C-alpha positions in Angstrom: 5.4 -13.5 6.5 4.0 -10.6 8.6 2.1 -7.8 6.9 1.7 -4.2 8.1 -0.9 -2.1 6.3 -0.5 1.7 6.5 -3.7 3.5 5.4 -4.9 7.1 5.7 -8.0 9.1 6.4 -9.6 12.6 6.2 -7.0 14.1 3.8 -4.3 12.9 1.4 -0.7 13.8 2.1 -1.1 13.1 5.8 2.3 11.4 6.1 1.6 7.7 5.4 4.9 7.3 3.6 7.0 8.6 6.5 5.1 6.5 9.0 5.6 3.4 6.8 9.3 4.1 6.4 9.8 4.9 10.1 8.0 1.7 11.1 10.2 -0.3 8.9 13.3 1.3 10.3 12.2 0.5 13.9 11.7 -3.1 12.9 15.1 -3.3 11.3 16.7 -2.1 14.6 15.2 -5.3 16.1 17.0 -7.4 13.6 14.1 -8.1 11.2 14.4 -8.0 7.4 11.8 -5.6 6.0 10.4 -5.0 2.6 7.8 -2.4 1.3 5.1 -2.3 -1.3 3.3 1.0 -2.3 -0.2 0.8 -3.7 -1.3 3.8 -5.9 -5.0 3.7 -6.8 -4.7 5.5 -10.1 -5.3 4.1 -13.6 -1.8 4.9 -14.9 0.3 1.8 -15.2 3.2 3.7 -13.6 4.3 7.2 -12.7 6.5 7.7 -15.7 4.0 9.5 -17.9 2.5 11.7 -15.1 3.2 15.4 -14.9 5.6 16.2 -12.0 3.6 19.3 -11.3 0.5 17.1 -10.6 2.0 14.1 -9.0 5.4 15.2 -7.8 8.9 14.0 -8.8 9.2 10.5 -10.3 11.6 8.1 -8.6 13.6 5.7 -10.9 14.5 2.3 -9.4 17.6 0.2 -10.2 15.6 -1.9 -12.7 14.4 1.2 -14.5 10.9 1.3 -12.9 9.4 4.8 -12.7 7.5 4.9 -9.5 6.1 7.1 -6.7 8.6 9.0 -4.6 7.6 7.1 -1.5 9.6 4.1 -2.8 12.7 6.3 -2.7 12.0 7.0 1.0 11.7 3.2 1.6 15.0 2.6 -0.1 16.9 5.3 1.9 15.3 4.6 5.3 15.7 0.8 5.1 18.8 0.6 2.9 17.1 -1.8 0.5 16.8 -2.1 -3.3 13.2 -2.4 -4.6 11.9 -3.3 -8.1 9.0 -1.9 -10.2 6.9 -4.8 -8.9 7.0 -3.2 -5.4 4.7 -0.5 -6.8 1.1 -1.6 -7.6 -1.2 0.7 -9.4 -4.9 0.2 -10.5 -3.8 0.4 -14.1 -1.0 -2.2 -13.6 -3.2 -4.7 -11.8 -6.1 -4.3 -14.3 -3.6 -4.8 -17.1 -2.3 -8.0 -15.4 -5.8 -9.4 -15.0 -6.9 -8.5 -18.6 -3.7 -10.2 -20.0 -4.5 -13.3 -18.0 -8.0 -13.3 -19.4 -6.8 -12.9 -22.9 -4.5 -15.9 -22.4 -7.4 -18.0 -21.2 -6.1 -18.4 -17.7 -9.6 -18.0 -16.3 -10.9 -20.9 -18.4 -13.9 -19.0 -19.9 -15.2 -17.7 -16.5 -16.8 -14.3 -16.2 -13.9 -12.2 -14.8 -15.1 -10.0 -11.9 -13.7 -7.5 -9.4 -14.4 -10.1 -6.7 -12.8 -12.6 -6.7 -10.5 -12.3 -9.7 -9.1 -8.8 -9.2 -8.9 -9.0 -5.4 -7.2 -12.4 -5.7 -4.7 -11.0 -8.2 -3.9 -8.1 -5.7 -3.3 -10.6 -2.9 -1.2 -13.0 -5.0 0.9 -10.0 -6.2 1.5 -8.8 -2.7 2.4 -12.3 -1.4 4.7 -13.0 -4.3 6.6 -9.7 -4.2 6.8 -9.7 -0.4 9.1 -12.7 -0.6 11.6 -11.1 -3.0 15.0 -10.4 -1.2 15.7 -6.7 -1.1 18.9 -6.3 1.0 22.5 -7.6 0.9 21.6 -10.7 2.8 19.7 -12.1 -0.2 17.3 -13.7 2.2 13.5 -13.5 2.3 12.1 -10.6 4.4 10.3 -11.2 7.7 7.9 -8.2 7.4 6.2 -6.6 4.4 4.9 -3.0 4.9 2.1 -2.2 2.5 1.2 1.5 2.1 -2.2 2.1 0.5 -2.3 5.5 -1.2 -5.2 7.8 -1.1 -7.8 8.1 1.7 -10.4 5.7 3.0 -13.7 6.3 1.3 -12.2 7.0 -2.1 -13.9 5.1 -4.9 -10.5 4.3 -6.4 -9.1 2.6 -3.3 -12.2 0.5 -2.5 -11.1 -2.7 -4.3 -7.7 -2.5 -2.5 -9.3 -2.2 0.9 -11.4 -5.3 0.0 -8.3 -7.1 -1.1 -6.5 -6.2 2.2 -9.5 -7.4 4.2 -9.2 -10.8 2.4 -5.4 -10.8 2.8 -5.9 -10.4 6.6 -8.0 -13.5 6.7 -5.6 -15.4 4.3 -2.5 -14.5 6.4 -4.2 -14.8 9.8 -4.9 -12.0 12.2 -1.7 -12.7 14.1 0.3 -12.0 11.0 -1.5 -8.8 10.0 -1.4 -5.3 11.6 -3.0 -2.1 10.4 -1.8 1.4 11.1 -4.3 4.2 10.2 -2.9 7.7 9.8 -5.3 10.5 10.2 -5.5 14.3 10.4 -6.6 16.0 13.6 -7.2 19.7 13.0 -6.8 22.3 15.8 -9.4 25.1 15.7 -8.6 27.9 16.0 -5.0 27.1 14.9 -2.3 27.4 17.6 -4.4 27.6 20.7 -7.7 25.9 20.0 -9.2 22.5 20.5 -8.2 19.3 18.7 -11.2 18.2 16.6 -11.4 14.4 16.5 -14.7 14.0 14.6 -13.2 13.7 11.1 -10.9 10.9 12.5 -13.9 9.2 14.1 -15.7 9.1 10.8 -12.5 7.9 9.0 -12.2 5.0 11.5 -15.9 4.2 11.0 -15.3 4.0 7.2 -12.3 1.7 7.7 -14.4 -0.6 9.9 -17.2 -0.6 7.3 -14.6 -1.9 4.9 -14.0 -4.9 7.1 -10.8 -3.8 8.8 -10.1 -2.6 12.3 -6.9 -0.5 12.8 -4.6 -1.7 15.5 -2.7 1.7 15.7 
């Protein structure tokens, strides 16, 4: 399995979802089977109870999962059918770990962010990435993981750590990172492109143990 991480910097809403969907479509034109996972670093278990005025329209999947609208983009761009498991939220992954702790799966150990939560995130991604999502019914070749929010957010820190570990687990040759950033033009229209915010964002990504390839 090959993994492509799409992350963002400087501001939110910079176009990570479109980049992720477009990248997947380009890979499909080369004959590869592509799947997608969206990570939303909020404490809600899913988007079903969130106000549309705050978060945007909720997208309902074939299995009834209420998820971020980006998954609708993935389905339309790639002609695939995703499940609620293709959307990971902080609330969902915390609930998963707590339920395992209550069942005694950790055998009395002190459950911690590292390694238990980060391992749970990696295991979830590896398991869901293998689920067939198109008419062929075969395992995908490539999994595109979009990490919501921006680098430096407290909420997304654990997911960046999990992706750093996943890169080592999968092998550098099986992992690629695309970092999407905002380059303002000041004054608008005829001014100079200001790259300093993007330089700082890349520095933050590298501080998290990742080095963007694109």
